[in-house]
C-alpha positions in Angstrom: 0.0 0.0 0.0 1.0 3.5 -0.7 1.4 5.5 2.6 -0.1 8.5 1.0 -3.5 6.8 0.9 -3.8 6.6 4.7 -5.7 8.9 7.1 -4.8 9.2 10.8 -7.3 9.4 13.7 -6.9 12.6 15.7 -9.8 12.2 18.2 -12.3 9.5 19.1 -15.6 10.9 20.3 -18.0 8.0 20.9 -19.1 4.5 19.8 -22.7 3.8 18.7 -24.5 0.6 17.6 -27.1 0.3 15.0 -29.2 -2.7 13.8 -29.9 -3.0 10.1 -32.0 -6.0 8.9 -31.0 -8.0 12.0 -27.3 -7.3 11.8 -25.5 -5.1 14.4 -22.9 -2.6 13.2 -20.7 -0.5 15.5 -19.9 3.1 14.5 -17.1 5.2 16.0 -17.3 9.0 15.6 -13.9 10.3 14.9 -11.9 13.4 13.7 -9.1 12.5 11.3 -6.5 14.1 9.1 -5.6 13.0 5.5 -2.3 13.3 3.6 -3.1 16.9 2.6 -3.4 17.9 6.3 -7.1 18.4 5.9 -9.0 17.7 9.2 -12.4 16.0 8.8 -15.0 14.3 11.0 -16.7 11.1 10.2 -17.8 7.7 11.3 -16.0 4.4 10.8 -18.3 1.3 10.9 -17.2 -2.1 12.3 -18.8 -5.5 12.5 -16.8 -6.4 15.6 -17.6 -4.5 18.8 -14.1 -4.9 20.2 -12.5 -3.2 17.2 -14.9 -0.2 17.5 -14.2 0.1 21.3 -10.4 -0.2 20.9 -10.0 2.5 18.2 -7.5 5.0 19.4 -5.8 8.2 18.5 -3.0 7.5 15.9 -4.8 4.6 14.2 -4.2 4.7 10.5 -6.8 3.6 7.9 -7.3 3.7 4.2 -9.8 6.3 3.0 
């Protein structure tokens, strides 16, 4: 992977759960920064509750 494709989590605000058609998804509200130093807020969705709860500042993900 090209490191320029990553975004980095700056703040983790909260974790929510939602049920859609009988499936539970976990969403984590975050603030992140991309390769162009542009700060943005958004939600990352997880199927695994533990992954959502363990998301920390500094985590890198592909946007």
